[in-house]
C-alpha positions in Angstrom: -59.6 8.6 -1.6 -56.2 9.7 -0.2 -56.2 10.3 3.4 -54.9 13.8 4.7 -51.5 13.6 6.6 -52.0 15.2 9.9 -49.0 16.3 12.1 -49.6 16.9 15.9 -47.3 19.8 17.2 -45.7 19.4 20.7 -46.0 23.1 21.3 -49.4 25.0 21.8 -50.4 27.7 19.3 -49.9 30.2 22.0 -46.1 28.8 22.4 -45.6 28.7 18.6 -47.0 32.3 18.1 -44.6 33.6 20.7 -41.7 32.0 19.3 -42.5 33.3 16.0 -42.9 36.9 17.1 -39.6 36.9 18.9 -37.9 35.2 15.9 -39.8 37.9 13.7 -38.8 40.8 16.0 -35.1 39.7 16.0 -35.3 39.4 12.0 -36.7 42.9 11.8 -34.0 44.2 13.8 -31.5 42.7 11.3 -33.4 43.8 8.2 -31.3 45.9 5.6 -34.0 48.0 3.9 -37.1 49.7 5.5 -39.6 47.8 3.3 -38.4 44.5 4.5 -38.7 45.8 8.2 -42.2 47.2 7.4 -43.2 43.5 6.0 -41.8 41.7 9.0 -43.4 44.0 11.4 -46.8 43.6 9.8 -46.5 39.8 10.4 -45.6 40.3 14.0 -48.8 42.5 14.5 -50.8 40.0 12.7 -49.4 37.3 14.8 -49.7 39.2 18.0 -53.5 39.7 16.8 -54.0 36.0 16.4 -52.4 35.2 19.7 -54.8 37.7 21.5 -57.9 36.1 19.6 -56.7 32.6 20.8 -56.4 33.8 24.1 -59.9 35.2 24.3 -61.4 32.1 22.3 -59.7 29.9 25.1 -61.0 31.9 27.9 -63.6 31.3 30.3 -66.8 33.4 29.6 -65.6 34.6 26.2 -65.9 38.6 26.7 -65.9 40.5 23.7 -62.5 41.3 22.3 -60.8 44.4 23.0 -58.1 46.3 20.8 -58.1 43.6 18.1 -58.9 46.4 15.0 -55.8 47.0 13.4 -54.5 50.6 13.8 -55.1 51.8 10.6 -58.8 51.1 10.6 -59.2 53.4 13.7 -61.1 56.6 12.9 -61.4 57.9 9.7 -64.0 57.9 7.1 -63.8 54.2 6.1 -64.2 53.2 10.1 -67.4 55.5 9.9 -68.9 53.6 7.0 -71.0 50.3 7.7 -69.6 47.1 6.0 -71.3 46.1 2.8 -73.3 42.7 3.0 -73.5 40.7 -0.4 
C-alpha cells in the first residue's frame, strides 16, 4: 500500500486564511464582471467563517460559536423549519 504524501506548512491555518482573504479581496477589487466579483466575495465569506471556527475550536473553554450562520439563512421561512434527519 502506498503511503500518503504529507507536507507541513510553515504558516498556521489562521495565517493562511488571512493571506487568502487578503488576496481574494484584492482580486475582487480587480474583477471585471459582477458575477466574478460575487463568486470571489462568496469565497472570502467562507474563509472568514472558517477562520472564526478555527479560532473557536482552538480557544480555551470552547464557548458556543456566534455569528457563524450565513446571512441568507438568518430569518425567513427556511430558517424556521427544523432540519430533516435521515
